[in-house]
C-alpha positions as CSV (number, residue, x, y, z in Angstrom):
1,M,99.4,129.8,89.8
2,T,99.5,129.1,93.6
3,Q,99.1,125.8,95.2
4,T,96.9,125.3,98.2
5,T,97.7,122.7,100.8
6,I,94.8,121.1,102.6
7,V,95.7,119.7,106.0
8,I,93.4,117.2,107.6
9,R,94.1,116.4,111.2
10,R,94.7,112.9,112.4
11,P,91.4,112.4,114.4
12,I,89.4,113.4,111.3
13,T,91.5,111.1,109.1
14,I,90.9,108.2,111.5
15,L,87.2,109.0,111.7
16,L,86.9,109.0,107.9
17,L,88.8,105.7,107.6
18,L,86.5,104.1,110.1
19,L,83.4,105.4,108.3
20,V,84.6,104.2,104.9
21,T,85.5,100.8,106.4
22,A,82.1,100.5,108.0
23,G,80.5,101.4,104.7
24,I,82.4,98.8,102.8
25,L,81.6,96.1,105.5
26,T,77.9,97.1,105.4
27,V,77.6,96.9,101.7
28,T,79.6,93.6,101.6
29,L,77.4,91.9,104.2
30,W,74.2,93.3,102.6
31,V,75.1,92.0,99.1
32,T,76.7,88.7,100.2
33,G,73.4,86.7,100.5
34,K,72.4,87.8,97.0
35,T,75.7,87.4,95.2
36,Y,76.2,83.7,95.9
37,S,72.6,82.6,95.3
38,S,73.2,81.7,91.7
39,L,76.3,79.5,92.2
40,D,76.4,76.0,90.8
41,P,75.7,73.5,93.7
42,I,78.4,71.2,92.4
43,P,81.7,72.8,93.3
44,F,84.4,73.0,90.5
45,E,82.1,71.5,87.9
46,D,83.3,74.1,85.4
47,V,86.9,73.1,86.1
48,R,86.1,69.4,85.6
49,H,84.2,70.2,82.4
50,L,87.2,72.3,81.0
51,A,89.7,69.5,81.9
52,H,87.5,66.9,80.2
53,R,87.2,69.1,77.1
54,L,91.0,69.7,77.0
55,E,91.6,65.9,77.2
56,R,89.5,65.5,74.0
57,H,90.9,68.5,72.2
58,P,94.4,69.4,73.4
59,V,95.5,73.0,73.1
60,S,99.1,73.7,71.9
61,M,101.1,75.6,74.4
62,R,104.0,76.1,72.0
63,V,105.3,79.7,71.7
64,I,106.1,80.7,68.1
């Protein structure tokens, strides 16, 4: 069984890196407006709710 080595020259590697980076940026910017549209308008409300719930019903942190 012989192994084949594939050599990709530096300019092609840089071009591929730039294309992938541009693709990631494009998808991120395109999706950004839609991703955050369902956020709760009150920041950290979930954290406050969890803290309040833990005050009423403490959770044991003891390791057995």
